[in-house]
C-alpha positions as CSV (number, residue, x, y, z in Angstrom):
1,M,0.1,-0.2,-0.2
2,E,1.0,3.7,-0.2
3,H,2.2,3.5,3.4
4,L,4.9,1.0,2.4
5,L,6.6,3.6,0.5
6,T,9.9,5.2,2.3
7,R,11.4,8.8,2.0
8,A,14.1,7.5,0.0
9,D,11.8,5.6,-2.3
10,Q,10.2,8.8,-3.4
11,P,11.6,12.1,-5.3
12,A,11.1,15.4,-3.7
13,P,9.3,17.7,-3.3
14,A,6.0,15.4,-3.3
15,R,7.2,12.0,-3.4
16,G,5.7,10.7,-6.5
17,A,2.3,12.8,-5.7
18,W,0.6,15.3,-8.2
19,R,3.4,18.2,-8.6
20,V,1.1,21.2,-8.8
21,K,1.2,24.6,-6.7
22,R,2.6,24.1,-3.2
23,A,-0.8,25.7,-1.8
24,W,-2.4,22.3,-2.1
25,P,-2.4,20.4,1.2
26,R,-0.5,17.5,1.7
27,W,-3.7,15.3,2.2
28,L,-4.9,16.2,-1.3
29,R,-1.8,14.7,-2.8
30,Y,-2.1,11.2,-4.4
31,T,0.0,8.7,-6.7
32,L,-0.6,8.7,-10.3
33,P,-0.8,4.8,-10.2
34,G,-2.8,4.9,-7.5
35,S,-5.4,7.3,-8.7
36,W,-5.7,4.9,-12.1
37,V,-6.7,1.7,-10.1
38,A,-8.9,3.8,-7.7
39,L,-10.7,5.0,-10.9
40,L,-10.9,1.3,-12.4
41,L,-12.8,0.1,-9.0
42,A,-14.7,2.9,-8.4
43,C,-16.3,2.8,-11.8
44,L,-16.4,-1.0,-11.7
45,S,-18.4,-0.5,-8.3
46,F,-21.6,0.7,-10.9
47,T,-21.8,-2.5,-12.7
48,P,-24.9,-4.5,-11.8
49,S,-24.9,-6.9,-9.0
50,L,-27.5,-8.7,-7.4
51,L,-30.1,-6.3,-5.5
52,P,-31.1,-2.8,-6.3
53,R,-29.0,-0.1,-4.1
54,T,-29.9,3.5,-2.8
55,G,-27.6,6.3,-4.2
56,P,-25.9,6.6,-0.3
57,F,-25.2,3.2,-0.2
58,Q,-24.1,2.8,-3.9
59,G,-21.6,5.6,-2.8
60,F,-20.4,3.9,0.3
61,V,-19.6,0.9,-1.9
62,S,-17.8,3.1,-4.6
63,G,-15.7,4.9,-1.9
64,L,-14.6,1.6,-0.5
65,S,-13.7,0.1,-3.8
66,A,-12.1,3.3,-4.8
67,A,-9.6,3.3,-1.4
68,I,-9.0,-0.7,-2.0
69,G,-8.1,0.0,-5.5
70,Y,-5.8,3.2,-4.6
71,G,-4.0,0.9,-2.3
72,L,-3.4,-1.7,-4.9
73,G,-2.2,0.7,-7.0
74,C,0.7,2.1,-4.8
75,L,1.3,-1.3,-3.8
76,G,2.0,-2.6,-7.3
77,A,4.0,0.7,-8.3
78,W,6.3,0.3,-5.2
79,L,6.9,-3.5,-6.2
80,W,7.8,-2.8,-9.6
81,R,10.2,0.0,-8.3
82,E,11.7,-2.6,-6.2
83,F,12.0,-5.4,-8.6
84,A,13.3,-3.1,-11.6
85,P,15.0,-1.5,-9.6
86,R,14.3,2.0,-10.5
87,P,13.6,5.1,-8.7
88,A,10.3,6.7,-8.2
89,R,9.3,9.5,-10.8
90,A,7.0,12.4,-10.3
91,P,4.4,12.4,-13.2
92,R,4.3,15.1,-15.7
93,P,1.7,17.6,-15.5
94,R,0.2,16.2,-18.9
95,A,-0.2,12.6,-17.3
96,W,-2.6,14.5,-14.6
97,R,-4.5,16.2,-17.2
98,A,-5.2,13.0,-19.2
99,F,-6.5,11.5,-15.7
100,L,-8.5,14.1,-14.9
101,V,-10.5,14.2,-18.4
102,T,-10.4,10.1,-18.4
103,G,-11.8,10.5,-14.8
104,C,-14.4,12.7,-15.3
105,V,-16.0,11.2,-18.4
106,A,-15.5,7.4,-17.0
107,L,-17.1,8.7,-13.7
108,V,-20.2,10.4,-15.2
109,G,-20.6,7.6,-17.7
110,S,-20.3,5.0,-15.1
111,L,-22.8,7.0,-12.6
112,L,-25.5,7.2,-15.5
113,L,-25.2,3.4,-16.7
114,G,-25.4,2.5,-12.9
115,W,-28.5,4.4,-12.5
116,H,-29.9,2.8,-15.7
117,W,-28.9,-0.8,-14.2
118,Q,-30.4,0.0,-11.1
119,Q,-34.1,1.1,-12.6
120,R,-33.8,-2.2,-14.6
121,I,-33.4,-4.4,-11.3
122,R,-36.2,-2.8,-9.7
123,E,-38.3,-3.0,-12.7
124,L,-37.2,-6.9,-12.6
125,M,-38.4,-6.8,-8.6
126,G,-41.5,-5.0,-9.1
127,M,-40.1,-2.3,-7.0
128,P,-41.1,1.6,-7.8
129,L,-38.3,3.4,-9.6
130,A,-36.0,5.4,-7.3
131,S,-35.5,9.0,-7.9
132,G,-32.3,10.6,-9.8
133,A,-31.7,13.0,-7.0
134,G,-31.4,10.4,-4.4
135,Y,-28.8,9.0,-6.6
136,L,-26.6,11.7,-7.1
137,L,-25.5,11.6,-3.7
138,A,-23.4,8.5,-4.6
139,P,-20.5,10.3,-5.8
140,F,-20.2,12.8,-3.1
141,V,-20.7,10.1,-0.4
142,G,-18.2,8.0,-2.1
143,A,-15.4,11.0,-2.1
144,V,-16.1,11.3,1.8
145,V,-15.4,7.4,2.2
146,F,-12.6,7.7,0.0
147,F,-10.9,10.4,1.9
148,L,-11.4,8.8,5.3
149,F,-9.9,5.4,4.3
150,I,-7.0,7.2,2.5
151,A,-6.3,9.2,5.6
152,L,-6.2,6.0,7.6
153,G,-3.9,4.3,5.1
154,R,-1.5,7.5,5.5
155,G,-1.4,7.5,9.3
156,L,-0.3,3.9,9.3
157,R,2.3,5.0,6.7
158,A,3.4,7.9,9.5
159,V,3.6,5.0,11.9
160,Y,5.9,2.8,10.0
161,R,7.9,5.7,8.9
162,G,8.3,7.1,12.7
163,L,9.3,3.4,13.8
164,D,11.6,2.9,10.7
165,A,13.7,6.2,11.5
166,R,13.9,4.8,15.3
167,L,14.8,1.4,14.4
168,A,17.4,2.7,11.6
169,K,19.4,3.8,14.5
170,H,20.1,0.4,15.7
171,I,19.9,-2.2,13.2
172,G,20.3,-0.5,9.6
173,P,18.1,0.8,7.1
174,R,17.3,-2.3,5.1
175,A,16.3,-4.2,8.3
176,A,14.6,-1.2,9.6
177,R,12.5,-1.1,6.6
178,A,11.6,-4.7,6.8
179,T,11.0,-4.7,10.1
180,S,8.9,-1.4,10.3
181,G,7.0,-2.9,7.6
182,L,6.0,-6.4,8.7
183,A,5.2,-4.7,12.5
184,V,2.8,-2.2,10.8
185,V,1.2,-5.1,8.9
186,V,0.9,-7.5,11.9
187,F,-0.4,-4.4,14.4
188,T,-2.8,-3.5,11.3
189,A,-4.0,-7.1,10.8
190,L,-4.4,-7.7,14.9
191,V,-6.4,-4.6,15.2
192,A,-8.5,-5.1,12.1
193,S,-9.3,-8.5,13.3
194,G,-9.2,-8.6,16.7
195,V,-9.8,-5.2,17.6
196,L,-12.1,-3.4,15.0
197,W,-14.0,-6.7,14.0
198,D,-14.1,-8.9,16.9
199,G,-15.1,-5.7,18.8
200,L,-17.8,-4.7,16.6
201,I,-19.2,-8.2,16.5
202,G,-18.9,-8.0,20.7
203,M,-20.8,-4.5,20.4
204,A,-23.3,-6.1,18.0
205,D,-24.1,-9.2,20.1
206,R,-24.4,-7.1,23.6
207,T,-26.3,-4.7,21.9
208,L,-28.7,-7.0,20.5
209,E,-28.6,-9.0,23.9
210,V,-30.4,-6.0,25.4
211,R,-32.7,-6.0,22.6
212,D,-33.3,-9.6,23.6
213,L,-34.7,-8.3,26.5
214,T,-37.5,-6.5,25.3
215,T,-40.9,-7.8,24.3
216,D,-42.7,-6.7,20.8
217,K,-45.9,-4.6,21.3
218,G,-48.9,-7.4,21.7
219,V,-46.9,-10.2,22.7
220,V,-48.1,-11.5,25.8
221,P,-47.4,-14.7,27.7
222,P,-49.7,-17.8,26.6
223,R,-52.4,-18.7,28.6
224,T,-52.3,-22.6,27.1
225,A,-50.1,-25.5,28.6
226,L,-49.2,-26.0,24.9
227,R,-46.7,-23.5,24.6
228,S,-43.6,-22.8,26.1
229,G,-43.3,-20.0,28.5
230,G,-47.2,-20.8,29.3
231,P,-48.7,-22.7,32.2
232,G,-46.6,-25.7,33.7
233,S,-43.8,-25.0,31.0
234,R,-40.3,-25.8,32.2
235,V,-39.1,-22.9,30.0
236,T,-39.6,-19.4,31.8
237,W,-41.1,-16.5,29.8
238,D,-38.0,-14.2,30.6
239,S,-35.7,-16.6,29.4
240,L,-37.2,-17.1,26.1
241,G,-35.8,-14.0,24.2
242,R,-37.3,-11.3,22.4
243,E,-37.8,-13.9,19.3
244,G,-38.6,-17.0,21.0
245,R,-41.7,-14.7,22.6
246,N,-42.6,-13.8,19.3
247,F,-42.5,-17.5,18.3
248,V,-44.4,-18.8,21.3
249,G,-46.7,-15.5,21.7
250,R,-48.1,-15.5,18.2
251,G,-49.2,-17.7,15.2
252,P,-52.5,-18.7,13.9
253,S,-55.4,-19.4,16.5
254,V,-57.4,-22.4,16.7
255,D,-60.5,-20.2,15.6
256,E,-58.4,-19.2,12.4
257,L,-57.2,-22.4,11.8
258,S,-60.8,-23.7,12.1
259,R,-62.3,-21.2,9.9
260,F,-59.6,-22.0,6.9
261,H,-60.2,-25.6,7.0
262,G,-64.2,-25.2,7.6
263,A,-64.0,-27.9,10.3
264,P,-62.7,-27.6,14.2
265,V,-58.8,-28.5,14.5
266,K,-56.3,-29.0,17.4
267,E,-54.5,-26.2,18.9
268,P,-50.9,-26.5,17.8
269,I,-48.0,-27.0,20.3
270,R,-44.8,-24.8,19.6
271,A,-41.9,-25.4,22.5
272,Y,-38.6,-22.9,22.6
273,A,-35.8,-22.7,24.7
274,G,-34.0,-18.8,24.5
275,Y,-30.3,-18.2,24.7
276,A,-30.6,-17.3,28.5
277,S,-32.9,-20.5,29.2
278,A,-29.6,-22.9,29.6
279,P,-25.8,-22.6,29.8
280,D,-24.9,-24.2,26.2
281,A,-26.5,-25.9,23.2
282,E,-27.0,-29.1,24.6
283,G,-28.6,-27.8,27.7
284,R,-31.0,-25.7,25.5
285,A,-31.8,-28.7,23.8
286,R,-32.9,-30.8,26.3
287,L,-34.8,-28.1,28.1
288,A,-36.7,-27.4,24.7
289,V,-37.4,-31.1,24.2
290,D,-38.6,-31.8,27.7
291,D,-41.0,-29.1,27.4
292,L,-42.0,-30.1,23.6
293,E,-43.0,-33.6,25.6
294,R,-44.3,-32.0,28.5
295,A,-46.8,-30.6,26.3
296,G,-47.8,-33.7,24.3
297,G,-45.6,-33.0,21.1
298,F,-44.8,-36.7,20.2
299,D,-48.4,-37.5,20.4
300,R,-49.2,-35.1,17.3
301,A,-49.3,-36.1,13.4
302,Y,-46.5,-33.8,12.7
303,L,-43.4,-32.9,14.4
304,L,-41.2,-30.3,13.2
305,V,-37.4,-29.5,14.0
306,V,-36.5,-25.8,13.3
307,T,-32.9,-24.6,13.4
308,T,-33.6,-20.8,13.8
309,T,-31.3,-17.7,12.2
310,G,-28.8,-16.2,14.7
311,S,-31.3,-14.0,16.7
312,G,-33.4,-17.1,17.2
313,W,-35.8,-16.0,14.6
314,V,-38.2,-18.5,13.4
315,V,-39.9,-17.8,10.6
316,P,-43.1,-16.5,10.9
317,D,-45.1,-17.5,7.6
318,A,-42.8,-21.0,7.5
319,V,-44.4,-22.1,10.6
320,D,-47.9,-20.7,10.2
321,A,-47.9,-22.2,6.9
322,F,-46.8,-25.4,8.4
323,E,-49.5,-25.5,11.2
324,Y,-52.3,-24.5,8.4
325,L,-51.2,-27.6,6.2
326,A,-50.9,-30.0,9.3
327,G,-54.5,-28.6,10.4
328,G,-53.4,-28.0,13.9
329,D,-52.5,-31.4,14.6
330,S,-48.5,-30.5,14.8
331,A,-45.8,-29.5,17.3
332,I,-42.9,-27.3,16.3
333,V,-39.8,-27.2,18.7
334,A,-36.9,-24.6,18.3
335,M,-33.9,-22.6,20.2
336,Q,-31.9,-19.9,19.9
337,Y,-28.0,-19.9,19.7
338,S,-27.1,-16.3,19.1
339,H,-28.1,-12.4,19.3
340,L,-26.9,-11.4,16.1
341,W,-28.6,-10.4,13.0
342,S,-29.2,-13.3,10.2
343,W,-26.6,-11.9,7.8
344,L,-23.9,-11.1,10.0
345,S,-24.7,-14.5,11.7
346,V,-23.9,-16.2,8.4
347,L,-20.2,-14.7,8.4
348,V,-19.4,-15.0,12.1
349,D,-21.9,-17.8,13.7
350,Q,-21.6,-20.9,12.1
351,Q,-19.9,-23.0,14.6
352,R,-22.7,-22.0,17.1
353,A,-25.3,-22.6,14.2
354,R,-23.8,-26.1,13.6
355,E,-23.7,-27.2,17.2
356,S,-27.5,-25.8,17.9
357,G,-29.1,-27.7,14.9
358,R,-27.1,-30.7,15.5
359,A,-27.8,-31.0,19.2
360,L,-31.5,-30.0,18.7
361,F,-32.4,-32.9,16.1
362,D,-30.3,-35.6,17.6
363,E,-31.9,-34.8,21.0
364,V,-35.6,-34.9,19.3
365,Y,-34.6,-38.2,17.1
366,E,-33.5,-40.0,20.4
367,R,-36.8,-40.0,21.8
368,W,-38.9,-40.0,18.6
369,S,-36.7,-43.2,17.6
370,R,-37.9,-45.0,20.9
371,L,-41.2,-44.4,20.4
372,P,-43.4,-47.6,18.8
373,P,-43.2,-47.2,15.0
374,D,-47.1,-47.0,14.5
375,H,-47.1,-44.2,17.4
376,R,-44.4,-41.7,15.9
377,P,-45.5,-38.6,14.3
378,K,-44.0,-37.5,10.7
379,L,-40.6,-36.0,11.6
380,L,-39.8,-32.9,9.8
381,V,-37.0,-30.4,9.6
382,F,-36.8,-26.9,8.8
383,G,-34.3,-24.0,8.3
384,E,-33.7,-21.0,6.7
385,S,-30.4,-18.8,5.7
386,L,-27.9,-20.1,8.4
387,G,-30.6,-22.2,9.9
388,S,-30.4,-24.4,6.8
389,Y,-26.8,-24.9,7.6
390,G,-27.4,-25.4,11.1
391,G,-30.5,-28.3,10.3
392,E,-28.1,-30.0,7.2
393,T,-25.1,-30.5,10.0
394,A,-27.5,-33.4,11.8
395,F,-27.2,-35.6,8.4
396,S,-24.4,-36.8,6.4
397,G,-26.1,-37.0,3.0
398,E,-29.6,-37.7,1.1
399,R,-29.8,-41.2,2.2
400,D,-29.5,-40.0,6.0
401,L,-32.0,-37.4,5.4
402,A,-34.6,-39.7,3.8
403,N,-34.1,-42.4,6.7
404,R,-34.3,-40.0,9.3
405,T,-37.0,-37.9,8.5
406,D,-40.3,-37.5,6.8
407,G,-39.3,-34.3,4.7
408,V,-37.2,-31.5,4.5
409,L,-37.2,-28.0,3.7
410,F,-34.4,-25.8,3.4
411,V,-34.7,-22.2,2.4
412,G,-32.2,-19.6,1.0
413,P,-29.0,-21.9,1.9
414,P,-25.6,-19.9,2.4
415,N,-23.2,-21.4,-0.3
416,F,-21.0,-23.1,2.4
417,N,-23.6,-25.4,3.5
418,T,-21.8,-29.0,3.0
419,L,-24.8,-30.9,1.7
420,Y,-26.0,-28.1,-0.4
421,R,-22.7,-27.7,-2.1
422,E,-22.3,-31.6,-2.2
423,F,-25.9,-31.6,-4.4
424,T,-24.9,-28.8,-6.2
425,D,-21.6,-29.7,-7.3
426,H,-22.8,-33.0,-8.2
427,R,-25.9,-32.2,-10.2
428,D,-26.9,-34.0,-13.2
429,A,-25.4,-32.9,-16.4
430,G,-27.3,-29.9,-18.0
431,S,-29.2,-28.7,-14.8
432,P,-28.2,-25.1,-14.2
433,E,-26.9,-24.1,-10.7
434,V,-29.7,-21.7,-10.1
435,E,-32.1,-25.0,-10.1
436,P,-30.1,-27.7,-10.0
437,V,-31.4,-31.6,-10.3
438,Y,-29.4,-34.1,-8.3
439,R,-29.7,-38.0,-9.2
440,D,-33.2,-37.6,-11.2
441,G,-34.7,-36.0,-8.1
442,R,-35.1,-39.2,-6.5
443,I,-35.2,-37.5,-3.1
444,V,-33.4,-34.1,-3.1
445,R,-34.8,-31.4,-5.2
446,F,-34.3,-27.8,-5.7
447,S,-36.7,-24.8,-6.9
448,R,-36.7,-21.4,-7.3
449,R,-40.6,-20.9,-8.2
450,P,-42.4,-23.7,-5.9
451,G,-45.8,-22.7,-6.8
452,K,-44.8,-24.4,-10.4
453,D,-43.7,-28.0,-11.0
454,I,-40.5,-28.6,-9.3
455,P,-37.9,-30.4,-11.7
456,P,-37.6,-33.0,-12.8
457,A,-41.6,-33.1,-12.6
458,S,-42.0,-35.9,-14.9
459,A,-39.8,-38.3,-12.6
460,P,-41.0,-40.0,-9.5
461,W,-40.3,-38.4,-6.0
462,G,-40.3,-40.6,-2.9
463,D,-42.2,-40.5,0.4
464,S,-39.2,-38.8,2.0
465,R,-38.7,-35.8,0.4
466,V,-36.0,-33.1,0.7
467,L,-36.8,-29.6,-1.0
468,Y,-34.3,-26.7,-1.4
469,L,-36.1,-23.2,-2.0
470,L,-33.6,-20.4,-3.8
471,H,-33.5,-17.6,-5.6
472,P,-31.2,-16.5,-8.6
473,S,-31.3,-13.4,-6.8
474,D,-30.5,-14.2,-3.2
475,P,-26.9,-13.0,-2.0
476,I,-27.0,-15.3,0.9
477,T,-26.9,-18.0,-1.6
478,W,-24.3,-17.2,-4.0
479,W,-21.8,-15.2,-1.9
480,S,-18.6,-17.2,-1.6
481,P,-14.9,-16.1,-1.4
482,R,-14.3,-18.2,-4.7
483,L,-16.0,-15.2,-6.4
484,L,-12.3,-13.2,-5.9
485,V,-11.0,-15.6,-8.7
486,K,-13.5,-18.0,-10.3
487,R,-16.5,-17.1,-12.3
488,P,-19.3,-19.2,-11.1
489,D,-21.6,-21.6,-12.9
490,W,-24.6,-19.1,-12.2
491,L,-22.8,-16.3,-14.1
492,R,-21.6,-18.6,-16.8
493,E,-25.2,-20.2,-17.5
494,P,-28.3,-18.3,-18.4
495,R,-29.2,-16.1,-15.6
496,G,-32.0,-16.2,-13.4
497,D,-35.2,-14.4,-14.3
498,D,-34.7,-12.1,-11.6
499,V,-30.9,-11.2,-12.3
500,L,-29.7,-8.8,-15.2
501,G,-28.1,-10.4,-17.9
502,E,-25.6,-7.4,-18.0
503,M,-24.2,-8.8,-14.6
504,V,-20.9,-10.4,-15.6
505,W,-18.3,-11.8,-13.2
506,I,-15.1,-9.7,-12.8
507,P,-12.4,-11.0,-10.7
508,F,-12.1,-9.5,-7.2
509,V,-14.9,-7.0,-8.0
510,T,-17.8,-9.5,-8.1
511,F,-16.7,-10.9,-5.0
512,W,-17.0,-7.1,-3.4
513,Q,-20.5,-6.2,-5.2
514,V,-22.1,-9.7,-3.7
515,T,-20.8,-8.8,-0.4
516,A,-22.3,-5.3,-0.5
517,D,-25.4,-7.2,-1.1
518,L,-25.8,-9.3,1.7
519,P,-27.1,-6.5,4.2
520,L,-29.8,-5.5,1.6
521,G,-31.3,-9.5,1.2
522,M,-34.4,-8.6,3.2
523,E,-35.0,-5.2,1.4
524,V,-36.6,-6.2,-1.6
525,P,-40.4,-7.7,-2.1
526,A,-41.1,-11.3,-1.5
527,G,-40.0,-13.6,-4.4
528,Y,-36.6,-11.9,-4.4
529,G,-33.1,-11.7,-2.8
530,H,-33.7,-13.4,0.7
531,V,-37.3,-12.8,1.0
532,Y,-39.2,-16.2,0.6
533,T,-42.5,-15.0,2.3
534,G,-45.5,-17.1,0.8
535,E,-43.3,-19.6,-0.9
536,H,-43.1,-21.8,2.2
537,V,-46.7,-22.7,1.3
538,D,-45.8,-24.3,-2.0
539,G,-42.8,-26.0,-0.1
540,W,-44.8,-27.5,2.7
541,A,-47.5,-28.4,0.2
542,A,-45.0,-30.4,-1.8
543,L,-43.7,-32.3,1.2
544,L,-46.5,-33.1,3.6
545,R,-49.5,-33.6,0.7
546,P,-52.1,-33.7,3.6
547,E,-55.4,-35.4,2.4
548,G,-58.0,-32.9,0.6
549,W,-55.1,-30.4,0.1
550,T,-56.1,-28.5,-3.2
551,A,-54.4,-26.1,-5.1
552,D,-57.0,-23.7,-4.4
553,K,-55.8,-24.0,-0.9
554,T,-52.6,-23.3,-1.5
555,A,-53.3,-20.1,-3.4
556,R,-55.8,-19.1,-0.3
557,L,-53.1,-19.8,2.1
558,R,-50.5,-18.0,0.2
559,E,-52.3,-14.9,0.0
560,L,-53.6,-15.0,3.6
561,L,-49.7,-15.1,4.8
562,L,-48.7,-12.6,2.5
563,A,-51.3,-10.0,3.6
564,A,-50.3,-10.8,7.1
565,A,-46.4,-10.1,6.6
566,R,-47.7,-6.8,4.9
567,Q,-49.7,-5.8,7.6
568,S,-46.8,-6.6,10.1
569,G,-44.1,-4.8,7.8
570,Q,-42.1,-8.0,7.4
């Protein structure tokens, strides 16, 4: 990076920077190689990605990309001089004039093209078009972000130079340079990963832990013994956490279920253990299943094991749809393993998700398998986002999934899911990555639009079914470090219908573009990005196949849950 350059490497008076009037402050002087690479990455940051962005957010992405580009350009120039070897030379004024003209034209063109692509992505997803005035904030926000990161880099350079000057008095100039550079790099890495990143995660966890003590408006302790936190429950209401209280305090009532089916139904059972309910994953799993057993969950027709997202969130319309299709003759058990948001949990909470998913399913399966075969409920598994990762960890492959469950629904799987990657990487020839076919769909199938026929529609599908729902525009599913250096199949093959054809793979750039999409996954309408509201109905209909269920009931229930989601602001 630029901070690796020493005084000896740079000619006076501007050390390779823009040689203009001395009135220019030092913090406005930049090297030409770094500026060219910064311009390139800033322009490429406007290329289309998976999800639409606001102007300020695009500005942040562009500014960060430009700062990274500037550092890479400075590093490349320094390495070139070291290996050449050749001294640094100050660029001529006409070189800077050429850069300024090219930069203005390139940035204006990129901004206009970026605006056009953003509008087209919004059209694909049925979103209202954004105002041009808001998008014009992008270059201003980008400039501020760029200046801040460059200032941070120059601060590190100042530390390097100060350390170099002190060490040179004792160990010689070459050894001092090497030692100082290594010390600054190690210090920066430790601070970034151990202080800034861990500190950020710790602060977020503590903040959300306090939020976990709150209860949403309208959510009250259940009066029924069929819910955790209710009368006779082994789990206290206060220990359930915010999302646990939402799970047991909401859901369709017996009257609502009866009206939908036109006949009396049973009251569903919901069991849950919060992060504060027990000290570790095994303890929470044991407590949750104890409460499930107390409420009679193993006596129902259907038993669903849910691995939650990081914050303990149980996707409302997913479990509501399950209870509607089961006619209330169902039990659901889940537990919390973190306080973090779903998209952040994907990056940092994989270990806890794995422990939680395995512990909960193993505890349920142990007790379920001791029951007489003709008295066992149908055993199903559900996980969305990181929950699908945790849910997968209890199984070794497709046969294990089929042998130990009666149905599995995994939604929006992260790209690093072990079984998802196995099924996708070894898919049948000719099937695309956005909707793969694995071994003729005998057990495991994938669908990007579950309301339609799930491929391969003509092939038989066994009684124990595994279904993955995914969207071509879901960044959680497609984000992977491999995007840095390898073009993925989903950008090599025909795009999904909600991804622009103009989106192409660019080394390094596409990785950062999809990374920037991660926090935007829930900011789009249902059916796109990481929002699967309503599609769980079609998924459960394909897995459960309840007697007397019709396509009309599927459509009615889907609309009912979509309306409820709109009303609650999900």
